KOLZAMAR-741742 format. One record per residue (C-alpha): x, z, y; residue in three letters. Coordinates in steps of 0.2 Angstrom, whole numbers, padded with zeros to 4 digits, always signed. Example, Ala and Ser with C-alpha at 12.3 -4.5 7.8 and 13.67 -1.06 7.14 Angstrom:
BEGIN
+0062+0039-0022ALA+0068+0036-0005SER
//
This chain:
BEGIN
+0032-0010+0110UNK+0015-0012+0106UNK+0006-0003+0093UNK+0001-0011+0076UNK-0017-0015+0075UNK-0029-0004+0066UNK-0039-0011+0052UNK-0057-0013+0057UNK-0062-0008+0039UNK-0053-0001+0023UNK-0060-0004+0007UNK-0053+0005-0008UNK-0056-0002-0025UNK-0049+0003-0042UNK-0039-0013-0044UNK-0035-0017-0026UNK-0035-0011-0006UNK-0043-0023+0006UNK-0040-0021+0024UNK-0051-0030+0037UNK-0039-0035+0052UNK-0046-0043+0068UNK-0038-0059+0062UNK-0043-0058+0044UNK-0043-0049+0027UNK-0027-0043+0017UNK-0031-0039-0003UNK-0017-0029-0010UNK-0015-0026-0028UNK-0014-0009-0034UNK+0001-0013-0044UNK+0010-0021-0030UNK+0006-0005-0019UNK+0014+0006-0031UNK+0029-0004-0033UNK+0033-0003-0013UNK+0031+0016-0012UNK+0043+0022+0000UNK+0042+0041-0003UNK+0058+0050-0004UNK+0056+0053-0024UNK+0054+0033-0026UNK+0068+0029-0012UNK+0080+0040-0021UNK+0077+0033-0038UNK+0080+0015-0031UNK+0096+0022-0022UNK+0102+0030-0038UNK+0102+0013-0047UNK+0085+0016-0057UNK+0075+0000-0058UNK+0058+0001-0051UNK+0045+0003-0065UNK+0031-0010-0068UNK+0015-0002-0065UNK+0003-0013-0075UNK-0014-0005-0077UNK-0011+0006-0062UNK-0026+0010-0052UNK-0029+0016-0034UNK-0039+0033-0035UNK-0038+0038-0016UNK-0034+0033+0002UNK-0032+0044+0017UNK-0028+0040+0035UNK-0012+0047+0042UNK-0016+0048+0060UNK-0019+0031+0068UNK-0003+0023+0060UNK-0004+0023+0041UNK-0013+0027+0024UNK-0008+0039+0010UNK-0012+0030-0007UNK-0016+0040-0023UNK-0014+0032-0039UNK-0020+0034-0057UNK-0003+0040-0063UNK-0003+0055-0051UNK+0009+0048-0038UNK+0001+0052-0021UNK+0016+0054-0009UNK+0019+0037-0002UNK+0013+0034+0016UNK+0010+0015+0021UNK+0010+0011+0038UNK-0001-0003+0045UNK+0014-0014+0049UNK+0021-0012+0030UNK+0004-0017+0024UNK+0003-0032+0034UNK+0020-0037+0029UNK+0015-0035+0009UNK+0000-0046+0013UNK+0011-0059+0021UNK+0024-0059+0006UNK+0011-0067-0004UNK+0003-0051-0013UNK-0013-0055-0002UNK-0025-0063-0014UNK-0039-0066-0002UNK-0047-0083-0002UNK
//
């Protein structure tokens, strides 16, 4: 199994995260990233039948590398538990949340 490609650049903006991959850019809105959080708390809520809230107006406040495999994102609602592996971020971009030209 080959390792997921590492982005060449990571640009954090309040409204979105831009990842520059060897084969192009992915721009992911903060709202979509917050809705896709896979931390234990968010997964438990989903498995418990609680609908995922709509995160209108949510902002990205920080992004930290987790080893060579992921980012840990922080949001304006104080949530900072989710780890977003490179394959998940690539998948989110391919689902149509990518807003790059």
